[in-house]
DSSP file (Angstrom, degrees, kcal/mol; ACC not computed):
  #  RESIDUE AA STRUCTURE BP1 BP2  ACC     N-H-->O    O-->H-N    N-H-->O    O-->H-N    TCO  KAPPA ALPHA  PHI   PSI    X-CA   Y-CA   Z-CA
    1    1 A M              0   0    0      0, 0.0    25,-0.2     0, 0.0    26,-0.1   0.000 360.0 360.0 360.0 -43.3   98.7   62.3  108.6
    2    2 A G        +     0   0    0     23,-0.4     2,-0.3    24,-0.3    25,-0.2   0.148 360.0 129.8  70.5 173.5  100.5   65.3  107.1
    3    3 A G        -     0   0    0     23,-0.2    25,-2.4     2,-0.0     2,-0.4  -0.806  52.3 -78.1 131.9-171.8  100.7   66.5  103.6
    4    4 A L  E     -a   28   0A   0     -2,-0.3     2,-0.4    23,-0.2    25,-0.2  -0.985  30.8-179.4-130.0 137.0  100.3   69.6  101.7
    5    5 A D  E     -a   29   0A   0     23,-2.4    25,-2.2    -2,-0.4     2,-0.4  -0.996  18.8-147.0-129.8 136.3   97.1   71.3  100.4
    6    6 A G  E     -a   30   0A   0     -2,-0.4     2,-0.4    23,-0.2    25,-0.2  -0.853  14.4-176.9-107.2 141.9   97.3   74.5   98.5
    7    7 A L  E     -a   31   0A   0     23,-2.6    25,-3.0    -2,-0.4     2,-0.6  -0.992  11.5-155.9-137.1 131.8   94.9   77.4   98.5
    8    8 A C  E >   -a   32   0A   0     -2,-0.4     3,-2.1    23,-0.2    25,-0.2  -0.902  22.7-126.5-112.2 116.0   95.2   80.4   96.3
    9    9 A G  E 3  S+a   33   0A   0     23,-1.0    26,-3.0    -2,-0.6    25,-1.8  -0.347  96.6  33.7 -67.5 143.2   93.5   83.5   97.6
   10   10 A G  T 3  S+     0   0    0      1,-0.4     2,-0.3    24,-0.2    26,-0.3   0.235  87.8 129.7  91.3  -7.1   91.2   85.0   95.2
   11   11 A S    <   -     0   0    0     -3,-2.1    -1,-0.4    24,-0.4     2,-0.2  -0.577  49.9-140.6 -72.2 130.6   90.3   81.6   93.7
   12   12 A R        +     0   0    0     -2,-0.3     2,-0.5    -3,-0.1    -4,-0.1  -0.588  57.8  45.4 -97.8 165.7   86.7   80.9   93.4
   13   13 A G  S    S-     0   0    0     -2,-0.2     3,-0.3     1,-0.1     4,-0.1  -0.944 112.6  -7.4 115.7-128.6   84.9   77.6   94.1
   14   14 A L  S >> S+     0   0    0     -2,-0.5     4,-3.2     1,-0.2     3,-0.5   0.045  81.8 130.8-100.5  27.8   85.3   75.3   97.1
   15   15 A A  H 3> S+     0   0    0      1,-0.3     4,-2.6     2,-0.2    -1,-0.2   0.867  74.4  47.0 -44.7 -47.5   88.3   77.1   98.7
   16   16 A G  H 3> S+     0   0    0     -3,-0.3     4,-2.0     2,-0.2    -1,-0.3   0.850 114.1  48.0 -73.3 -31.6   86.9   77.2  102.1
   17   17 A V  H <> S+     0   0    0     -3,-0.5     4,-2.6     2,-0.2     5,-0.2   0.916 112.2  50.4 -73.1 -41.0   85.8   73.5  102.0
   18   18 A V  H  X S+     0   0    0     -4,-3.2     4,-2.1     1,-0.2    -2,-0.2   0.951 112.4  46.2 -55.7 -51.2   89.3   72.6  100.7
   19   19 A T  H  X S+     0   0    0     -4,-2.6     4,-2.2    -5,-0.3    -2,-0.2   0.882 113.9  47.5 -62.9 -41.2   91.0   74.5  103.5
   20   20 A A  H  X S+     0   0    0     -4,-2.0     4,-2.9     1,-0.2     5,-0.2   0.950 114.6  47.8 -69.0 -44.8   88.7   73.0  106.2
   21   21 A S  H  X S+     0   0    0     -4,-2.6     4,-2.0     2,-0.2    -2,-0.2   0.877 112.5  47.3 -62.5 -38.7   89.2   69.5  104.8
   22   22 A G  H  <>S+     0   0    0     -4,-2.1     5,-2.8    -5,-0.2     4,-0.4   0.949 113.6  48.4 -69.6 -43.7   92.9   69.8  104.6
   23   23 A V  H ><5S+     0   0    0     -4,-2.2     3,-1.2     1,-0.2    -2,-0.2   0.890 108.7  54.5 -59.9 -45.6   93.2   71.2  108.1
   24   24 A A  H 3<5S+     0   0    0     -4,-2.9    -1,-0.2     1,-0.3    -2,-0.2   0.882 109.0  49.0 -56.7 -44.1   90.9   68.4  109.4
   25   25 A L  T 3<5S-     0   0    0     -4,-2.0   -23,-0.4    -5,-0.2    -1,-0.3   0.503 121.3-104.2 -76.5  -3.1   93.3   65.9  107.9
   26   26 A G  T < 5 +     0   0    0     -3,-1.2   -24,-0.3    -4,-0.4    -3,-0.2   0.671  67.6 152.7  92.9  14.6   96.4   67.4  109.3
   27   27 A A      < -     0   0    0     -5,-2.8     2,-0.6   -25,-0.2    -1,-0.2  -0.421  51.7-118.8 -75.4 152.3   97.6   69.0  106.0
   28   28 A D  E     -a    4   0A   0    -25,-2.4   -23,-2.4    -2,-0.1     2,-0.5  -0.865  34.8-152.6 -82.7 122.5   99.8   72.0  106.0
   29   29 A V  E     -a    5   0A   0     -2,-0.6     2,-0.6   -25,-0.2   -23,-0.2  -0.893   4.8-156.9-108.1 125.4   97.6   74.6  104.0
   30   30 A V  E     -a    6   0A   0    -25,-2.2   -23,-2.6    -2,-0.5     2,-0.8  -0.916   1.4-158.5 -99.3 118.3   99.4   77.3  102.1
   31   31 A D  E     +a    7   0A   0     -2,-0.6     2,-0.5   -25,-0.2   -23,-0.2  -0.894  19.1 176.7-101.1 114.4   97.3   80.4  101.5
   32   32 A L  E     -a    8   0A   0    -25,-3.0   -23,-1.0    -2,-0.8     3,-0.2  -0.959  23.4-136.9-122.4 115.5   98.9   82.2   98.5
   33   33 A A  E     +a    9   0A   0     -2,-0.5   -23,-0.1   -25,-0.2   -25,-0.0  -0.411  66.8  91.5 -68.5 147.0   97.3   85.2   97.1
   34   34 A G  S >  S-     0   0    0    -25,-1.8     3,-0.7    -2,-0.1     7,-0.2   0.431  83.7-100.9 148.3   4.4   97.2   85.4   93.4
   35   35 A G  T 3  S-     0   0    0    -26,-3.0   -24,-0.4     1,-0.2    -3,-0.1  -0.471  71.0 -38.6  90.1-163.2   94.0   83.9   92.0
   36   36 A H  T 3  S+     0   0    0    -26,-0.3    -1,-0.2     1,-0.2     3,-0.1   0.561 133.1  50.6 -84.6  -7.3   93.6   80.4   90.5
   37   37 A F    X>  +     0   0    0     -3,-0.7     4,-1.5     1,-0.1     3,-1.5  -0.615  55.2 164.0-130.2  76.1   97.0   80.4   88.7
   38   38 A P  H 3> S+     0   0    0      0, 0.0     4,-2.0     0, 0.0     8,-0.3   0.656  74.2  70.0 -67.9 -17.6   99.7   81.4   91.1
   39   39 A M  H 34 S+     0   0    0      1,-0.2     8,-0.1     2,-0.2    -2,-0.0   0.767 110.9  32.5 -67.3 -25.1  102.3   80.0   88.7
   40   40 A L  H <4 S+     0   0    0     -3,-1.5    -1,-0.2    -6,-0.1    -6,-0.0   0.803 128.6  34.7 -94.4 -38.7  101.4   82.9   86.5
   41   41 A T  H  < S+     0   0    0     -4,-1.5    -2,-0.2    -7,-0.2    -6,-0.1   0.737 134.5  18.2 -98.3 -27.2  100.6   85.6   89.0
   42   42 A R  S  X S+     0   0    0     -4,-2.0     4,-2.3    -5,-0.2     5,-0.2  -0.392  70.3 152.4-138.5  60.1  103.1   84.8   91.9
   43   43 A P  H  > S+     0   0    0      0, 0.0     4,-2.5     0, 0.0     5,-0.1   0.894  73.6  50.5 -71.9 -33.3  105.8   82.6   90.3
   44   44 A A  H  > S+     0   0    0      2,-0.2     4,-1.7     1,-0.2     5,-0.1   0.928 113.1  45.0 -61.4 -42.8  108.6   83.6   92.7
   45   45 A E  H  > S+     0   0    0      1,-0.2     4,-1.9     2,-0.2    -1,-0.2   0.883 114.3  49.1 -69.6 -36.2  106.6   83.0   95.7
   46   46 A L  H  X S+     0   0    0     -4,-2.3     4,-2.5    -8,-0.3    -1,-0.2   0.916 110.2  51.7 -65.1 -43.8  105.3   79.7   94.5
   47   47 A A  H  X S+     0   0    0     -4,-2.5     4,-1.6    -5,-0.2    -2,-0.2   0.798 107.9  50.9 -57.9 -34.7  108.8   78.6   93.6
   48   48 A E  H  X S+     0   0    0     -4,-1.7     4,-2.3     2,-0.2    -1,-0.2   0.905 110.8  49.9 -71.5 -42.3  110.0   79.5   97.1
   49   49 A I  H  X S+     0   0    0     -4,-1.9     4,-2.2     1,-0.2    -2,-0.2   0.966 113.1  45.5 -61.4 -53.5  107.2   77.4   98.7
   50   50 A L  H  X S+     0   0    0     -4,-2.5     4,-1.9     1,-0.2    -1,-0.2   0.799 110.4  53.0 -61.2 -32.4  107.9   74.4   96.5
   51   51 A A  H  X S+     0   0    0     -4,-1.6     4,-2.3     2,-0.2     6,-0.2   0.898 108.5  51.3 -64.9 -40.5  111.6   74.6   97.0
   52   52 A R  H  <>S+     0   0    0     -4,-2.3     5,-1.6     1,-0.2     6,-1.2   0.901 112.1  46.7 -63.8 -40.8  111.0   74.6  100.8
   53   53 A I  H  <5S+     0   0    0     -4,-2.2     3,-0.5     4,-0.2    -1,-0.2   0.861 112.8  48.5 -69.3 -35.5  108.8   71.5  100.5
   54   54 A A  H  <5S+     0   0    0     -4,-1.9    -2,-0.2     1,-0.2    -1,-0.2   0.863 107.7  55.5 -69.2 -34.7  111.3   69.6   98.2
   55   55 A S  T  <5S-     0   0    0     -4,-2.3    -1,-0.2    -5,-0.2    -2,-0.2   0.666 115.6-116.8 -75.2 -10.7  114.1   70.4  100.5
   56   56 A G  T   5S+     0   0    0     -4,-0.5    -3,-0.2    -3,-0.5    -2,-0.1   0.538  87.3 114.6  89.4   4.8  112.2   68.7  103.4
   57   57 A A  S   <S-     0   0    0     -5,-1.6    -4,-0.2    -6,-0.2    -5,-0.1   0.684  70.1-143.8 -83.7 -14.1  112.0   72.1  105.4
   58   58 A G              0   0    0     -6,-1.2    -1,-0.2     1,-0.2    -3,-0.1  -0.250 360.0 360.0  79.8-174.2  108.1   72.0  104.9
   59   59 A V              0   0    0     -6,-0.1    -1,-0.2    -3,-0.1    -6,-0.1   0.502 360.0 360.0 -95.5 360.0  106.0   75.0  104.4
């Protein structure tokens, strides 16, 4: 099936369920430390991951 699911380390809620569901569906799961808002806490790392996805290189 493929696709991308994001998981931000330190985020509360259903993170484990989301990860398991994504993996079960064949998604590439990215574990990025930084809490619930990686665009604020880890902007460079998030930009790198998004650029790889946009270029077709995958995660």
